[in-house]
N, C-alpha and C positions, 0 to 999 in steps of 0.2 A: 301112562301119564296120569298126573293128578287131575281129577275132573275140575276141582276148584281152581287149580293153578292155570288151566287152559283158558279160563274166562278172562276177557279183557276188562280193564278198569277204565270207565269213561271219566275224563277230567272235566269238571264243570268250569264255566267261565270265572275268572278271578283267582284261579288256583294255579300256582307255578310249581314245577317239580324239577329239582336239580339232583344230579348224582355225581359224587366225587369219592373216590377211594372206597367203594362198597358201602357208602353211607348215602341214603336217600333222604332229601330234605323236601318237605311239602309246606308251602306257604299259602295262606288263604285269609279271608276276612276275619276268621275266628282265632287265628294264631299261626304258629309255626311248630312243626314236629319233625324229628329226625329218627331214622331207624337204620341200623346196620343190616345189610343183606349179604348172605354168605356168597363167596366167590363162585360157587358151583351153580348159581342162578344168575342168568343174564336178564337185564331189564331194558326194554326198548320203549321210548316215548315217541309216538308217531301219530299225527293227525288227531290229536285230542284223546288218544287212548294209550294206556300202558299195557304192555304185553310182557309176560314173564316166560322165559324159556330155560330148559335145563341144559347146562354145559356138559356135553357128552365126554369131553376130554378131561374133566375134573377128576382128581384122584379119590373123591368121596364115593362110597359104595352106592349102588343103584337105588336101594330102598331109602337110604337117607336123603338122596337127591330128590326123590319123589315127595318125601315128607316136607322138605324145605320148599319145594315148588308151591305147594298149597299154603304153607305157613306164611311165607313172605308175601305172597299175593294177598292173603287176608289181612296181614298187618298193614300193608301199604294202602289197601282199600279202606280200612278203618281210619287211617290217617287222612285220606282224601275226604271222606265223609265228615270227619271231625272238624277239619279246618274250614269246610264249606257250610255245614249245617250245625255241627255240634251234637253232643250227647247229653241227655237229661235222665236222671234217676230220681224217683220219688220214694221216700221211706216214710212209714207211718209207725208211730209209737202207740202200741195197744197195751193198756194197763192202767189201773187206778193210780193217780198221782204222778204218772210219767209226764215230764215236761222237757222242753228243749227251747233254747234261745241262743241267739248269736249276736256278736258285736264284730262286724267285719268278718274275718275268717276264723275267729275264735268261737267255737261252739261249746255251749254248756248243756250237759244232760243231767236230768234228775230222774233216776231210774229205780228208785226204791232202795238204793244202798244208803249207808250212813253218810256218804259224802257225795258231792257232785262230781261228775266226770267232765274234764275239759279236753278238747282236742283242737289243735291248731292245724287248719287245712292249708295246703300249699296255695300259692297265689294263682295258679292255673285253674283252680276250682272256685266257682261262684256258688255261694250257699244262700238259701232263703228259708226261713222258718216261719211257720204259721200255726198259731194256737187260737182256736175259737171255742167258745163255750159249748159244752155238750158234744164236742167232736174230738177225735184223736189228734194230737199234735202231728204236724207234717213237716218233713225236711225235704227240700228240693235242691239237688246238687246238679251243677251244669259245668261241662268242660269239653274241650276239643279232644282230649286224650282219653280214649275209651278204656285203656288198660289202667291208668291212674284212677279213673272214676270207679272202676270195679274194685280196685284195692281199697279205696276209701270206704265204699259201701260195705265191703266185707269186714273192715275194721270196726265200723260203727255198729253193724249187726252183732259183732262178737261181744259187745257190752251187755246185751240181753238177747240171746238167741231165742227165736220163737219156740214155745214149748207146746206139746200136743194136748195137755190136760185142760188148761184154762184158756189157751189161745193167746197168752200174753207174750210180749216181746217186741222187737223191732222188725217189722215186715216191709217188704216192697209193696207199694200201692197196688191193690188188687190181688195180692198173693193169698192163696187159700191154704190154711193149715189143716191137715187131716187130724181130726180130733180123736182121742182115745177115751174110752170110758175109764173111770177111776176104779178103785177097789170095789169089789162086791161083797155083800155081807157073807160071813162064813156060814156054811150049811151045817145044820145041827144033826 
């Protein structure tokens, strides 16, 4: 059995869970999320807990069922946490002249290219930018959907990946980049 799949998920107050035709819908104060669950996994909601079990009569092979067991438990747990508490990611722009600003969900980046980069974020994501003198610009992204938030952070980081020589780029707040020494003088 999957060790993660065996763990029950506790449902906080204010969160409702419905299941219809292998689709789980979770509603809470921060929003509503839906997720398909494979038919080889049974989900039971009882006494404020969600328990996942493997359907032994399913035609899916044993190893795949075990993988699904932990996967869908984690996905539903992320949904429950997302609609009750939400997820936040903070990115920092490290580099001379790097700037960021936003108008609603339209974010403009100035990252040393010849042109600014614009990205329109989905309405499920709230964005806040902060630029202070003598400090690196900061972008704070907040959403109930952990998967969507991770995809957006990866897309933003792809504009300027952190590089190991000067330490410039778009980093997660608190991330440490292993630095490399540059070229050394040629020996005579």
